[in-house]
C-alpha positions, 0 to 999 in steps of 0.5 A, spaced: 457 109 428 454 108 434 458 103 439 452 098 439 452 098 431 459 096 430 459 089 432 452 088 428 455 091 422 462 087 423 458 080 423 454 082 417 460 084 413 464 077 415 459 072 415 454 075 410 448 074 415 443 078 418 437 077 423 431 081 422 428 083 429 423 077 430 426 073 424 430 068 421 437 069 419 438 071 412 444 070 407 446 077 404 450 079 398 452 086 398 457 091 396 458 097 401 461 103 399 463 108 405 466 115 405 469 119 410 473 126 410 477 123 416 484 120 416 482 113 418 489 111 420 489 116 425 481 116 427 480 108 428 481 106 435 484 099 436 477 095 438 472 093 433 472 099 429 479 097 427 476 091 424 471 094 421 475 099 417 480 093 415 474 090 412 472 096 408 478 098 406 479 093 400 479 098 394 481 105 397 479 111 392 482 118 394 479 124 391 482 131 392 477 136 395 472 139 390 475 146 392 482 143 389 478 141 383 475 148 381 474 146 374 469 140 376 464 144 379 461 147 372 460 140 369 457 137 376 452 143 377 450 141 370 449 134 372 445 135 379 
C-alpha cells in the first residue's frame, strides 16, 4: 500500500468514518478482508503499517499454498 494511503485507511478502520472528496464525513460499517503471501511479522515496519496490521489481524486464517494441496485443484477448476 502506498504511504499516503496508510493514514487514511487507519483512520477509517479506527474511527469508522470516511470523508469523500468535497463531501461531508460519513460513518461506515465495513468488514475488511486482507490477504498476502508475505510473513507480516517480518515485513511490517514499526510505523503506521504496524498499526494497520494490528487492526487487520483480528482473525488470522492461514492456508497452505495450493501447490501443497493438489487434491483441491480439481474441485476448484469445476467451480471456476
